[in-house]
Backbone as JSON, one array per atom type, in Angstrom:
{
  "sequence": "MMMFPEVFQVFIVGLLIFIPVGLIYRKAGFHPAWAALVFLPGFGLLLVFMQLALLPWPNLRDENETGD",
  "N": [[1.17, -1.66, -0.02], [2.24, 1.21, 0.5], [3.24, 1.58, -1.77], [1.61, 3.14, -3.97], [1.41, 5.73, -3.75], [4.2, 7.08, -4.8], [4.2, 5.81, -7.23], [2.1, 6.91, -8.04], [3.4, 9.25, -7.8], [5.78, 9.17, -9.66], [3.82, 8.7, -12.24], [2.63, 10.86, -12.62], [4.99, 13.19, -12.77], [5.48, 11.26, -15.2], [3.87, 12.72, -17.27], [3.87, 15.17, -16.99], [6.01, 16.11, -18.44], [5.11, 15.26, -20.57], [3.15, 15.15, -22.04], [4.25, 18.49, -22.66], [6.45, 17.09, -24.2], [4.75, 16.56, -26.44], [3.28, 18.38, -27.14], [5.16, 19.72, -29.07], [6.73, 17.29, -30.65], [4.16, 17.94, -32.22], [4.08, 20.64, -33.24], [6.49, 19.82, -35.01], [5.86, 18.18, -37.07], [5.83, 15.97, -36.67], [3.73, 12.5, -35.32], [1.31, 13.09, -32.6], [1.54, 10.54, -30.52], [4.19, 9.68, -30.5], [5.45, 10.77, -28.24], [5.4, 9.49, -26.3], [7.82, 7.22, -25.92], [8.78, 8.62, -23.81], [7.92, 7.36, -21.25], [9.52, 5.53, -21.61], [11.4, 3.34, -19.59], [14.79, 4.31, -18.04], [16.56, 4.59, -20.56], [14.52, 6.55, -22.2], [13.61, 9.07, -22.37], [16.46, 10.02, -24.0], [15.85, 8.57, -26.04], [13.83, 10.16, -27.69], [14.85, 13.21, -27.79], [17.09, 12.5, -29.59], [15.67, 11.34, -32.31], [13.62, 13.64, -32.01], [16.73, 15.37, -32.26], [17.8, 14.2, -35.04], [16.33, 13.28, -37.34], [14.79, 14.4, -40.5], [12.29, 16.95, -40.17], [8.9, 16.72, -40.81], [7.65, 18.93, -41.37], [9.25, 21.12, -41.7], [10.19, 20.13, -44.38], [7.7, 20.09, -46.19], [7.51, 23.09, -46.37], [9.54, 23.38, -46.99], [9.16, 22.76, -50.09], [6.94, 24.18, -50.47], [8.59, 26.74, -50.86], [10.33, 27.44, -52.71]],
  "CA": [[0.05, 0.45, 0.1], [3.33, 3.28, 1.14], [3.81, 1.38, -3.06], [1.05, 3.69, -4.69], [1.93, 7.01, -3.61], [5.47, 6.97, -5.29], [4.04, 5.1, -8.27], [1.0, 8.26, -8.64], [3.89, 10.67, -8.62], [5.84, 9.06, -11.29], [2.8, 9.3, -13.18], [2.28, 12.15, -12.81], [6.0, 13.8, -12.85], [5.8, 11.6, -16.82], [2.3, 13.29, -17.7], [4.94, 16.24, -16.96], [7.08, 15.43, -19.65], [4.71, 13.75, -22.17], [2.03, 16.46, -22.32], [4.78, 19.67, -24.05], [6.86, 16.33, -25.92], [3.2, 15.92, -27.58], [3.13, 19.23, -28.56], [7.07, 19.56, -29.63], [6.47, 16.5, -31.55], [3.74, 17.82, -33.27], [5.32, 20.98, -34.06], [7.49, 19.27, -35.76], [5.15, 17.36, -37.83], [5.29, 14.41, -36.24], [2.87, 12.23, -34.68], [1.99, 13.42, -30.97], [2.02, 9.58, -29.81], [6.26, 9.4, -30.51], [5.52, 11.08, -26.97], [5.11, 8.19, -25.16], [8.4, 6.95, -25.3], [9.61, 9.46, -22.73], [7.81, 6.36, -20.67], [10.3, 3.55, -21.19], [12.82, 3.18, -18.34], [16.32, 4.52, -18.15], [16.64, 5.98, -21.57], [13.13, 7.0, -23.42], [13.87, 10.78, -23.0], [17.5, 10.56, -24.61], [15.11, 7.8, -27.56], [13.32, 11.3, -27.73], [15.63, 13.62, -27.24], [17.63, 12.11, -30.63], [14.99, 10.92, -32.41], [13.82, 15.44, -33.35], [18.09, 15.71, -33.55], [18.27, 13.11, -35.74], [15.33, 12.81, -38.04], [14.57, 15.61, -40.21], [11.51, 16.8, -39.61], [7.93, 16.77, -41.88], [7.46, 20.25, -41.73], [10.37, 21.68, -42.9], [10.48, 19.33, -46.14], [6.68, 21.15, -46.57], [8.25, 24.7, -46.41], [11.69, 23.28, -48.09], [8.91, 23.07, -51.27], [6.12, 25.17, -51.18], [9.22, 27.94, -50.33], [10.66, 27.11, -53.8]],
  "C": [[1.32, 1.27, 0.02], [3.04, 2.67, -0.73], [3.06, 2.53, -3.77], [0.85, 5.18, -4.62], [3.1, 7.17, -4.22], [5.6, 6.31, -7.04], [3.08, 6.17, -9.03], [1.75, 9.52, -9.05], [4.9, 10.29, -9.27], [4.88, 9.48, -12.49], [3.14, 9.98, -14.04], [4.01, 13.01, -13.59], [5.99, 12.99, -14.97], [5.23, 12.04, -17.06], [3.27, 14.62, -18.16], [5.81, 16.95, -17.76], [6.62, 14.92, -20.59], [4.01, 15.09, -23.02], [3.37, 17.89, -23.46], [5.99, 18.45, -24.7], [6.17, 16.23, -27.06], [3.09, 17.62, -28.68], [4.46, 20.03, -29.18], [6.63, 18.27, -30.64], [5.6, 17.67, -32.8], [3.63, 19.51, -34.0], [6.61, 21.43, -35.28], [7.11, 18.81, -36.74], [5.38, 15.55, -37.29], [4.24, 13.78, -35.72], [3.2, 12.11, -33.07], [2.7, 12.0, -30.98], [3.33, 9.24, -29.3], [6.06, 9.61, -28.87], [5.16, 10.03, -25.82], [6.14, 7.09, -25.13], [9.44, 7.23, -24.81], [8.82, 8.35, -20.98], [8.29, 5.43, -20.2], [11.42, 4.24, -20.37], [13.91, 3.28, -18.75], [16.51, 5.66, -19.44], [15.06, 5.73, -22.67], [12.87, 8.91, -23.16], [15.06, 10.98, -24.09], [16.26, 9.89, -25.96], [14.72, 9.86, -28.23], [13.76, 12.41, -28.37], [16.57, 13.12, -29.56], [16.69, 11.45, -31.78], [14.66, 12.81, -32.92], [15.64, 15.64, -33.44], [17.75, 15.85, -34.63], [17.73, 13.27, -37.44], [14.71, 14.18, -38.39], [12.98, 15.68, -40.41], [10.74, 17.6, -40.83], [7.97, 17.88, -42.23], [8.01, 20.97, -42.33], [10.26, 21.25, -43.99], [8.73, 19.54, -46.49], [7.06, 22.43, -47.37], [8.84, 24.67, -46.72], [10.64, 23.76, -49.59], [7.96, 23.91, -51.58], [7.68, 26.54, -51.14], [10.12, 28.13, -51.84], [10.28, 27.34, -55.38]]
}
């Protein structure tokens, strides 16, 4: 019974990270469901940062194609 508050705290902190990351994914042109990677223990947030840093953003491709 003592574990429930800790799990609840982890869930709240996860949501505090998940919601802004989902908004970043949406603005970048990715599906916001990719933000669920933050819930992977240990390296989930690292995967999010790597994906956002290394993959070409779909919305930038659209702007470049229409801007020429």
